[in-house]
N, C-alpha and C positions, 0 to 999 in steps of 0.2 A: 605445878606449872601453870603459868598465866596464859591468857588467850593468844597473844603475840608469839609465846615459845611454842605452843601448840600448832599455831598456824605454820610457822616456819618449819617445824618438824615435819608436818604433814607434806608441805611443799617439797622439802628436802628429799623425804622418803619416796616421792613421786618423780624424781629426776632419774631417768635411766642412765645418764651419764656419770652421775655421782655414784651409782650402784656399780657400773663398770668399772670405775676407778677404784672401787673399795673404800670409798671416802666415807667418813661419819661425822655427823654433827657433834661437835664436842662441848660447846656452849652457846647459849644466846642470853645476851645482856642488852640494856638499853643503849643502842648505838654501837654495839660490838658483837661479832659473831666469830667463832672459831670452829674450823674444819680441819679434821685429821685424815690423812692418807699414808697407807702403808708403802713401802717399797715393794715393787713388783718388777720381775723381769719383763713381764708383759707391757710395761709401760716405758721401758727403757728406749733410748735412742741408740744409735750405733757406737757410741762410745761406752754404754753401759750406764749412763746416768738417766735419771727420769727425764723423760721428754718434756720440752718447755710447754708443749700444748696441755699436758696434764697439770703441770704446776700452775700454768695461767688459768686454767679451768677452777681449780678450787679456791684460788684467791678472787677470782672474779665472783663466784658464787658466795664467798665470805662476805664480799664488800656489797653485794645485792642484798643479801639477807640482812647485813647490818643496816642497809637504807631502808629496808621493810620495817624494821623496829620504829622507825620515825615517820612512816608513810601514814596517810589517813586510812582508817579501817576499810575503806571502799576501794583501796588501790592495790595494784601488783606493782612490781619493779621490773625494768629491763634495763639492760646496759646501753648507754648512748656512745660512750667513748671511754677507752682506757689506754694507759701506756705501762709497759712493765719492764723493769730494768733487771737484768740477771747479773748479779754481783759474783756468783761462784756457781760452779757445777752442782746439780742437784744429786748429792751423795748423802745417804743416810738410811737409817732404818724405817723412819717415818717423817713425814712432812706436815707441818703446822701452819695453815692459813689463818691469818687475823685480819678480819676486815673492820674497819672503824669508821664512823661517820664524823666528817670535818665540819660540815655544814649542811643544812637541810632547809629547803624552802618548799613553796607550794608544788613546784613541778620538778625541780632538780635536787639530787642530794650529791655532794662530792665526798668521796671516800678515799682512804688510803689503805693500802693492804700491805702485809709483810708475809714472807713465808720462811719458816724456819726448817733447817733439816736438822733432824734430832738423831743422835747415835748414843745410846745408853742415857746418861743425864747432861750430856754436852750438846750444845745447838749452837748453830751459825746461821745468820740471815743470808739467804740465797737469793732472795727476789723481793723487789718493792714495786707496788702498783699504786697509780693514782687513777681514780675512776669517776666518771659522771654516771650517775643513775637517774632514770626518769620514772616518776609516777604515772602509771596508765590505769584507767578505771577497769576494775575487774570485770 
C-alpha cells in the first residue's frame, strides 16, 4: 500500500459516520475511490429503502477521498458543494459508491460520483453526484 492509500485508509477509519453506516473502504486508486455499505434496516426510511442521507454520505466521502488522491501532501479535503440525483429507490443487499476526479486544480477539485445498488451479481445505478471539493491546509 502506498502513502496516499494508507493516509486515506487512516482518515476513513477515523470517521465515526462511516463506522455508524457500516461502510468500508473498498479501493483507492489515482483519482478514484470506492466505498461499500451493506443494507441495514437501521439506515432505512419509512418505505424500507436506505435513507437518502446514508447514500449521500458514502458518495460524498468517495468523492472527497478521490479528490484527496490528487491533493498536495500538506492538504486535506472538505466538500464545498454537491448535487445528487436519485434515479431509483435504494433497494439492494449492498451499495457501492464510486467517486472519480474529473478535474483538479490548486484549490478546487471537481468530482463525479455514482452509487450502485447490488443484489447478488446484478446492479443498478441509483444515484449520481457532482461535487466540488476544496483543498485546505492540514
